[in-house]
C-alpha positions, 0 to 999 in steps of 0.5 A, spaced: 500 500 499 505 504 501 507 504 493 501 506 492 502 513 496 507 516 491 504 521 485 504 515 480 511 516 475 516 520 478 519 514 481 521 509 476 524 504 481 517 504 485 512 503 479 517 497 477 516 495 484 509 496 484 508 493 477 512 486 480 508 486 486 501 486 482 503 482 477 504 477 482 498 478 487 494 477 481 497 471 478 496 468 485 489 471 486 488 468 479 489 461 482 483 462 488 478 466 485 478 468 477 473 473 478 476 478 483 483 477 479 480 480 473 477 485 477 483 487 480 487 487 474 482 491 470 483 496 476 491 495 475 490 496 468 486 503 469 491 506 474 497 505 468 493 508 463 491 514 468 483 512 468 483 512 476 487 515 481 492 511 486 487 512 492 481 508 488 487 503 486 488 502 493 481 502 495 480 496 490 485 492 494 482 494 501 476 491 498 478 485 497 482 484 503 476 486 507 473 480 504 478 475 501 477 468 497 478 462 501 485 461 501 488 467 500 491 467 507 495 460 507 492 456 513 499 453 514 502 459 516 497 459 522 497 451 523 505 452 524 505 457 529 500 453 533 504 447 532 511 450 533 508 453 540 505 446 542 513 442 540 516 448 545 512 446 551 508 452 551 501 453 554 498 456 549 497 461 543 494 468 545 490 471 539 488 479 540 485 479 534 480 473 533 475 477 527 482 476 523 482 469 523 474 469 521 475 475 516 481 471 513 477 465 513 482 461 518 477 459 523 477 452 520 485 451 520 
């Protein structure tokens, strides 16, 4: 999101980094939800053509993150953390924001 804070053209390296990150994330999203990926890709192409503002691109990303498709946040990472705590003899795991588990569709993990 920080890469969207710029003015959209004055820093070639930042723009190249944004393009690479977006292309990689859209490719991953295509595996999980082609409709979401197509919408995000179209929005990113509109940004590149200066048809939308950078804030509109950020809003599209935030909308996706507020209701992500299942699998966007890998369950195995959460499971590995819990297993590591168990193996180390820890007495439990404290979850400070359980809403993130629901929103990111990780509760079943």
